[in-house]
N, C-alpha and C positions, 0 to 999 in steps of 0.2 A: 919419273919427268914429273916436274911441279906447274902451277899455274906461269909463273914467272918467264919458265924455259917456254913455257906454250905462245905467250905475249911476245918473246923475241923473236921467236920464227915465223910467227904471223906478222910480224914488222918486216922482218928482212924478205918477205914472200913478196907482199904489198910493194914494197919498196922497187923491187925487181922489176914489178910489172908499173910503174911510174902512177901508183895510187896513193892517197894520204892514208899513213898508218892509222888505225882506231886507237883514239886515249886509254891508255892504261885502266882497267876497271879498278872501281875499290868495293870493297867489301864493305855491304850494308847491313845491318842489324835488323833483323824483321820487328815491327812494330805494330802494337794492337793498340786502338782504344777502346776504353770500357762503355759498354752498353747503359743505355738511361735509365736510371732505378726506376723499373716498371715493372716486369716480371722475373728480368734478369738479373745476373749479381752486379755488384756496382763496387768499384774500388773506393768511391768517397762515401759509402755509407757507415757511418757511425756503429761500430759492430755492439753497443751497451744501449744503442735507441731502442724504441717499442717497434719501430720498423722492421730493423733486423732481427729482431724475436718473431717478429709476423712474418716474416718471409719465408715464401714455398719455393721450393729448389726442385720439384717434379716437373719435367718438363713436358709438354702438351698430354694433361692430365683427364683421361676419360670424363671424369666429375669433378671440375675442380670445386663446386659448392661443396662438396663432402669434403675435401681436403681443407677448405678453408675454414670447415666447422671444427674440424679434429683442431686444427689448429691452435682455433681458439680456446679450445675444452682442456686446455693441458699446456704445462710450461716445458713439458718432456720434449726432447728433440728428435722431432716427426716432421715429415714432408720435407727432407733436406732435399731429396734426390740421391741420386750417385753419377759420376762419370766414369763408366767402366765399373769395377771392382770396387773404385776409390770414392771417398766424400767430394763434395764439389768444394771449389774452393771457398767459398763465402763459408760455408759450413763449417769449414776445416779452423779458417781465422776465427770464426767466432766460438768455437770451443778452446781455441789457445787462448783467446782475451780473457772467456770468464775462468778456466783456471789460472789466468796471472792474479785475475780480481780477486780469487778466492784465497790463493798465498798470500796477498797483499792484506788480506782481513787477517791470517793466523799471524804473520810474523811482523805486523806491525806494532812496535813495543812503545809509539807513541799516544795508540789510540787505547785509551782506555773510557769505563764508565764513569763520568765526571762525579766526583764527590758532592757539587751542586746539587747536579740531578739529583741524587740518593736522596740528600736531606728534604730536598723539595718536594720528594713522594712521603715523607716523613717515616723513611727505614732506618730502622739501627745496623750499623753497619760494622760487621768484623771480617776478619781475613784468616785463610788458611795459614799453614806454615811458610805459604812461598810469600816474598817479598816484593819480586817483579816478573813482566812476561816473560824473559828470558828464562827464569828457574822454572817456571808455570811447564814451559815446553819441553823441558830436559828432565825435569822432575815430579813425575805424574804423583808416584807414592805423595809427595810433601800435600798436593792439591787435596788429596783424602782425610788429612787431619786439621784440625783448628788449632791455632797458636794459643798458648796459654791466657793472652787476653783476652782471645775470645770466648774460650770457657767461662771465664768470670763474669763477663760481661751478659752472656746469655743465663746463666743463674742468678743475677742479680735484676735483669730489666725484661725477661720473658715470663710468660704463662707457664705455670708448670702442669705439669699431666694432661696435656689438653689430649682432644678426640682426636684433631688434626693439628699438624704442624705445617705451613708453608713457608719456603725458604727459596730465595730467589738467589742467583747464583750468575756472574759472568759467562764462566767454561771459556769456549774456546772464538763465542762470537760475540764480542761488545755491542753491536747492533741490535742484536735480537732481544737484549733487555730491554732499551729505550723505545725502539719503532714498535713492541706487542705488550708492552706492561700495562696501558691503560685497556687494550681488548680484553686483557688475560685476567689480571689480578683481581680488579675488582670485581669481574661477575660472579671470577670463581669464591671470594671469599664471601659474596652475599648468596651463593648458590650452597657452599657449607652452612652459615649460618641459618638460612631459611629449612635447612634439613634438622635443624635441632642439635646440631653437636657443636662440641665446645672447640673453638677454634684458638690458638698459639697465637703469638704477637709474630707477624710477618717480619722478616729480617734480610738484610742482603748479604750475603758473603763474596769478597774479594777472591780471587784466581781459586775458586772451589772445582773440584772433580764431583761425579755422580755418588761415588762411596763417602762421601764425607755426610751425608745425610743419615747414614748410619750412628756416626757419632752424637751427632746432632738429638736424634731421636732419643739416644741411650742416654745423654744428660739431662733432656727435660720434659722423660719420660713420656713420650707422645706415641699414642696408638699406632698413628699412621704420621709418614713425613710425606710431602708434597713437594718435589724439587721442582723449579722452573729455570731452565740451565741453557747457556745460549749452544748451541751445536756447532760443529766441524762443519764449515762452509761447505755449499756443495759447488757446481759449478755457475756461475754469476750469482749465487744465491747466497748472501752473506748476514740474512735475518731470521736464519730458523732456529725458532726455539722449542724443546722437547719437557715435557712433562715426566717424572721418573716418581712413583708412588711406591712405597713399600710398606706393609704391617709389622709393627711391633719392631723394629729393627735392632739389632744387637751388631760392633765392631767384629766380634770373635766370630758370629755363628751365620749372619746374613750373607747370602751370595747372591749373584747376580740374576739366575732364575728368580730369586723372590721379588723381584721389581717385576711393576708395571709400566710401560711406556707408552707414552702418546707422542709419536714421534713427529719432530718437523712442521709445528705450526709456523706459518708464516702468512704476510699479509698476500700474497699470489694465489698459495694452497687456499687459503680462506674464502676468498671471492671464488676461485674455481669450485671450490667445494660447494658450496651454496646450502650451508649445513642447516639445518631447521632451526638446531639450538645456536647461541653465539660457544666460541672455544672456550670461554670459562664455564659456562654453566654444561659444557660437554664433559669436562675435566672433573665438575665437582658430581656429575652423575656417575 
């Protein structure tokens, strides 16, 4: 027996008793309103805003001040709280939003390091065997080798046999180079020269992979090659720059274990880390 049949029976009984039958009931959807954006979740909160990143989802904490201090000390996903065994709605939505932002950074074929920016920094620009972003994502092997024109340009315009050769490449994050350049490269170059080392001509490699530094070191006869490259974006973090240093690199013999890596330097991590030395001097050391 369904709801309609029950209502028919009620109406017939009420009619026989001479009373007005009740109006048919209508199904109503349960609705909820968003709480004010104080300590609870807010539907109207911009998931990419500083307010959303500072949100604390632990309900009724014993030491709220400790959670606030912990939240300020890291960009990691801490203090988000749980709803039973599951993450809270706002924490999940922010995770999905950050993931989408990271995918957009990698897949955007329109976003490149502008040629005007490279020229403004006074950098020589060369490229790998890759010709566009699509090919870069699908053929990593070609990103590990310089094109023929690049090889000739390095031989003609760069200092030969340097102690340290510094190379900049866009890699998987074009933002990483433009955002971090001023804080990384000038202090790095100054630190190397202050140490009395012969420093090669810094240049920019478009569509480069990490292993391309092996060929560069072999062509220029460098003792050490330092590659500053945009890294694969993390969740909501598209400005991470990594430093890969390798001693006496050779295309045939150098393996990944030979490299020393300072991973994912970014404005957020540098502020939080409060390093005693600037990232550039830290890399030079």
